[in-house]
N, C-alpha and C positions, 0 to 999 in steps of 0.2 A: 504493500500500500504506500509506504514512504517513497519508494522508488518511483511509483506512478505519479505521486504528487509533485516530486522534484522534476520529473520529466515534463509535467504539465506547466510548471512555473517557468522553466527554461523556454518552452515553446511560446508561452504567453509573452515573455519579455522580448523574444525575437520578433514576434508579430506586432508588438506595441512598444516601440523603442523608448517612449517617454517614461515607461515604467522602470527602466534601468536607472540606477542611481544617477541623480542629476549632477552635472559638472559643478565643481566647487565655485563659490562666489569669487568674482574678480575683485581683489583687494587693491584699492587705489590709494596711494599716499599723497597727501598734500598738506601744506601749512595753511590753516584757515585764518590767515592774518593779512590777506592781500586783496581787499575788495577793489573792484567788483568781480575779480576772478576767483579768489578763494576766500570764503568768509562764512559766518554763521548767521542765520536769521534770528528773529526775536525769540523763537522757541528753542534756540540752540542747535538747530539742524543745519547741516552743511548746505551752503548756497553759493551761487555765483556761476560765472562762465565755465570755469573748469569742472565744477560739480555737474552742471548740465551736460557738459561734453562727456564726462565719465559715464553718466547714465545712458547717454545716447550710444556710447561705445558698447556698454553692457547689452543694450537692446540689440545692437548689430550682431554681437557675438552670442546672443541668446543665453546670457549669464547674468545672474544677480550681481549687483555691485555693492561693495562695502567700502565706505570712505574711512580712512584712518587719518586723523589729525596728528601730524608729527612736526616737531620743530624743524626748521629749515636744515640745520646741520646734522639732523638725524635721518633725513630722507634717504640719502644714498646708502648709508650703512644698513638701513632697514631693507632696502632693495637687495643689497648684496647677500644679506643673511636669509632672505626669503620670507621676511615678515610681511612684505607687500609684493604684489605682482608687477606693479609699474607705478611711476610717478607722473601725475599730471598737475603741475604746480608752477606754471609760468617759468619753467626752467630753461635757461639758455643753453643751446648746444655749444659746447666748447671742446677743443682738442684735449684739454686736460681731463675733463670729465669722461670723454669718450675712451680714455685709456682703460677705465675700469667698468664702465657701463655702456650699454648700447642705447641709441636714440632712434625714434621713429623719424620719418620724413618730417620736415617742418610743418607746423600748422599755423604759426603766426610769426610776425617779424616785429622787431622793436629797435629802438635806439636809446642810448643813454641821454639824459637831459639833466639840467641843473636847477635846483631850487635855491635861490639866494634871497637876500633881504635888501631893501631899498638903500641902506647905508653902506653896503659892502663895496660899491663901485664896480662890481663884477658884471660885465656885459657878454663875455664869451669864455670859453674854456681856458684860453691863454691867460686871462686875468686871474684865474685861480692858481696857476702854476708860478707863484711868486713867493719869495721868502716873507714870512709873517702871515700868509694866508692859511686858514684852517679849513679843512675839508672833512665833512662828516660822511661816513659810509656805513652800510650795514654789512656786518661780517659775512664773508663767504660769497657775496654777490659779485656780479661782473663790474659794478661800480667800484667795489673794493679793489678788484684786480686791476682795473684801468687806472685808478688813482695811484696805486702802488707802482705801476709800470711807467706811466707817462707824466705824472705830476709830482715829481720827486722834490721840487723846490718847496712845496707846501708841507704843512704839518697835517698828518692824517689822524682823524679821530674815529675810532672803530667802535660800533655799537651792535648789540645783539638784536635790538628792536628798531624798526623803522621810525616809530613815534619819537624815540629818544633822539634820533638824528635830526628829525624835523624840528624838535624843540630847541636844539642847539642853534639852528638857523634863526628861528623866531626870536630867541633871546640874544641874538647877535654874538653868540659864543663861537659860531662857525660861519664862514663866508659862503659856503655852498654845501649842498647835499647832492650826491650823484646817485641817480636811480633811473629806472626806465621812465619813458615819457608820460605814461598814463598815471603812474604814481606821483610824479612831479605835478602834473596837471591837477590831480585830485587834491593834493595837499595845498596847492595854491588856491584852489577853489574854496577850501575851508578857511584859509587864512590870507585873504586878499589884501588886507591892510598891512600885514607884516612880512609878506613874502613876495617874491617875483619869480615867475616861471620862465626859464629859457629852454624852449622846446625844440628849437632848430637842431638837427643832428650835427654832431661834431666828429663822429667816427668815420673812418674810411668806408665802412660798409655796415649795413644793419646787423643786428643780432637776430638769431632765429630760435624760436621755442620749439621743443619737441617733447614727446612722451618718453620718459626714461624707462628702459627695460633691462632686466638682468642680462649680463654678458652671456652671449651664446644662445639665448632663447629666441631662435630664429622663427619658430612657429608663431609665437605671439607677435613678434615684430612684423611679420608678413601680414597678419590679420589687422594689426593697428594701422599699418601703412595703407592698406586697402580701405579701411574705414575713413581715414583722413581724406583720401582722394575722393571718396563718395560724398563726404560731408562738405567738401569745397564746391562740389558741383550740384548738390541737391538743395542748397539753401540753408543748411544747418548753421553754418558760420554767420551768414547774413542775419538769420533769425536771432542768434545770440547777440550780435552787435546791436540789433534794434531793441532787444529786451533790456540790455544792461549798459549800453555805451552810446546811446543816441546823442546826448549833449556833447560828450567828449569828441565823438566823430565829427560833429559839426564844427567844433573849434579847430580840430586838426585840418579839416578840409579848408577852412578859412585861411589858415596859416600856410597851406600848401605842404603840410607835413604828411608823409605816407602813414596810413593807419595800419593797425595790427593785422586785420583780415583782408 
């Protein structure tokens, strides 16, 4: 009797594939401290462009999505150890990072920009590269890397949190804060009386964002790349832009600055 039941269960599972154990949830790591891309809503639930993008990826893969909120400097270690399956957290594709993790094809582009204050006298990136100037950066970001490499005449102030760096500029303890254009725009929009946003690109080429994937996981990378290609053509990114970034996009277009998507 037991053999007959076992045989029937095997036959049933083969005939109805969805009865086989479902695939594990797709665990996506991000730091929920970067609105409107990665943030939490009033109820504490993950929200933002990257969150919606992760859920759209899960739908594409037919997998449940679990968002893990992880501090920025813990994201890559969590990926390497298998705590998460991938990172979607506005992460710039760099040669240094690509030594230890893989990236999807780019899904967005960005440039560094400067948040300064009216009394600093800073009009461009060269004005920051002067003795006596102080530059605030968030630890581990491309702004941190850029300042350390190209702005060696200035003093570097390194912070763990974006808000701390912005506060230094507002209080005139720093002459500039380097971060991506949207963050600079967002902080200027909140503090228009005490800050100035210099959004024009000063790098030779833009930075590109990609989903980070564990080194060697070519199967997942192939699927994520295919999803990004489809999302660019089916209106997914346009819809995300309209939902979260309408005002910012209008400002960028007015300034003639290329937008993220």
